[in-house]
PLY file of the C-alpha trace (Angstrom):
ply
format ascii 1.0
element vertex 127
property float x
property float y
property float z
element edge 126
property int vertex1
property int vertex2
end_header
-74.23 -29.50 -67.48
-71.22 -31.77 -67.91
-71.20 -32.32 -71.68
-73.35 -31.44 -74.69
-73.39 -32.13 -78.39
-75.07 -33.86 -81.31
-75.13 -37.66 -81.55
-77.19 -40.14 -83.52
-79.60 -42.39 -81.62
-81.60 -45.41 -82.74
-85.26 -45.05 -81.76
-87.16 -47.54 -79.65
-89.55 -48.31 -82.52
-88.00 -46.46 -85.47
-84.71 -48.30 -85.91
-83.16 -45.69 -88.20
-80.56 -43.44 -86.56
-81.76 -39.93 -85.90
-79.63 -36.94 -85.03
-80.39 -35.71 -81.51
-78.92 -33.05 -79.26
-77.62 -34.56 -76.00
-76.78 -33.07 -72.61
-75.13 -34.97 -69.78
-76.51 -33.65 -66.48
-75.84 -34.40 -62.79
-77.82 -35.48 -59.76
-78.88 -37.92 -60.91
-76.40 -38.54 -63.72
-78.49 -38.72 -66.90
-78.02 -38.21 -70.61
-80.93 -36.05 -71.80
-81.75 -35.90 -75.50
-83.62 -33.28 -77.49
-84.88 -32.91 -81.05
-82.40 -30.02 -81.48
-80.25 -27.61 -79.46
-83.10 -25.08 -79.75
-85.61 -27.37 -78.00
-86.30 -26.51 -74.34
-87.93 -29.77 -73.19
-86.02 -33.08 -73.41
-87.51 -35.75 -75.66
-86.16 -38.38 -73.27
-83.42 -39.33 -70.85
-81.01 -42.19 -70.29
-80.16 -43.04 -66.69
-76.53 -43.86 -65.93
-77.55 -45.87 -62.81
-80.21 -48.52 -62.28
-82.95 -48.28 -59.65
-80.64 -49.87 -57.04
-77.91 -47.28 -57.62
-75.62 -49.54 -59.66
-74.02 -48.18 -62.85
-75.74 -49.23 -66.06
-73.47 -51.13 -68.44
-71.88 -49.11 -71.25
-70.22 -50.79 -74.23
-68.05 -48.72 -76.60
-66.96 -49.82 -80.08
-65.31 -47.08 -82.10
-67.88 -44.34 -82.63
-70.75 -46.39 -81.14
-71.99 -46.65 -77.56
-74.61 -49.02 -76.17
-76.09 -48.15 -72.78
-77.96 -51.06 -71.17
-80.63 -49.82 -68.76
-83.28 -51.82 -66.90
-85.89 -51.18 -69.58
-83.94 -50.88 -72.80
-80.62 -50.78 -74.65
-79.82 -47.37 -76.13
-77.71 -47.30 -79.29
-75.83 -44.03 -79.77
-73.26 -42.99 -82.37
-70.83 -40.06 -82.48
-69.26 -38.42 -85.53
-65.77 -39.48 -84.44
-64.02 -41.88 -82.06
-62.48 -38.87 -80.30
-65.93 -37.42 -79.55
-67.09 -40.80 -78.21
-63.97 -41.15 -76.02
-64.59 -37.68 -74.59
-68.21 -38.47 -73.74
-67.27 -41.83 -72.23
-64.54 -40.22 -70.10
-66.92 -37.54 -68.78
-69.52 -40.21 -67.94
-66.93 -42.44 -66.22
-65.49 -39.61 -64.10
-68.91 -38.42 -62.97
-70.25 -41.93 -62.30
-67.20 -42.50 -60.07
-67.88 -39.23 -58.22
-71.54 -40.13 -57.73
-70.65 -43.63 -56.49
-68.05 -42.21 -54.07
-70.56 -39.70 -52.70
-73.14 -42.48 -52.26
-70.65 -44.71 -50.43
-69.63 -41.82 -48.19
-73.28 -41.15 -47.35
-73.87 -44.86 -46.67
-70.90 -44.93 -44.24
-72.18 -42.04 -42.13
-73.70 -43.28 -38.85
-77.47 -43.09 -38.85
-79.06 -40.75 -36.33
-79.72 -42.59 -33.09
-77.27 -45.42 -33.85
-74.28 -46.22 -31.68
-70.86 -47.58 -32.51
-71.49 -50.80 -30.55
-74.59 -51.86 -32.43
-74.60 -54.03 -35.51
-77.32 -53.52 -38.10
-79.32 -56.61 -39.03
-77.76 -58.37 -42.00
-74.52 -56.38 -41.80
-72.30 -59.45 -41.63
-71.13 -58.54 -38.12
-72.10 -60.30 -34.91
-72.52 -58.23 -31.76
-70.50 -59.80 -28.95
0 1
1 2
2 3
3 4
4 5
5 6
6 7
7 8
8 9
9 10
10 11
11 12
12 13
13 14
14 15
15 16
16 17
17 18
18 19
19 20
20 21
21 22
22 23
23 24
24 25
25 26
26 27
27 28
28 29
29 30
30 31
31 32
32 33
33 34
34 35
35 36
36 37
37 38
38 39
39 40
40 41
41 42
42 43
43 44
44 45
45 46
46 47
47 48
48 49
49 50
50 51
51 52
52 53
53 54
54 55
55 56
56 57
57 58
58 59
59 60
60 61
61 62
62 63
63 64
64 65
65 66
66 67
67 68
68 69
69 70
70 71
71 72
72 73
73 74
74 75
75 76
76 77
77 78
78 79
79 80
80 81
81 82
82 83
83 84
84 85
85 86
86 87
87 88
88 89
89 90
90 91
91 92
92 93
93 94
94 95
95 96
96 97
97 98
98 99
99 100
100 101
101 102
102 103
103 104
104 105
105 106
106 107
107 108
108 109
109 110
110 111
111 112
112 113
113 114
114 115
115 116
116 117
117 118
118 119
119 120
120 121
121 122
122 123
123 124
124 125
125 126
């Protein structure tokens, strides 16, 4: 677990802000939310990357954070700007780490490939 604490979240249908317990977890990077810190099963999760592995957009304004995913925009609010800055920093650092690991994995030669070959659509022409 990378971060945990209480935040307020606007519901998908119930537009009033409700206090939820959040945990930022890795692999994949997601923000899980629970009814309380005593609850074992998450009520839901917010993905930090889209289905193509690109970071979802995050907009911060003071104590508020909007996370735009493929299916929805999540509206979250912290008690203080400092708490929101901390959460945003932890998300940013870990999204960068996950992106770097993905790029490193993408750069590894595939089994059975050779240095002289050029994958279809790579932008390189084999001479």
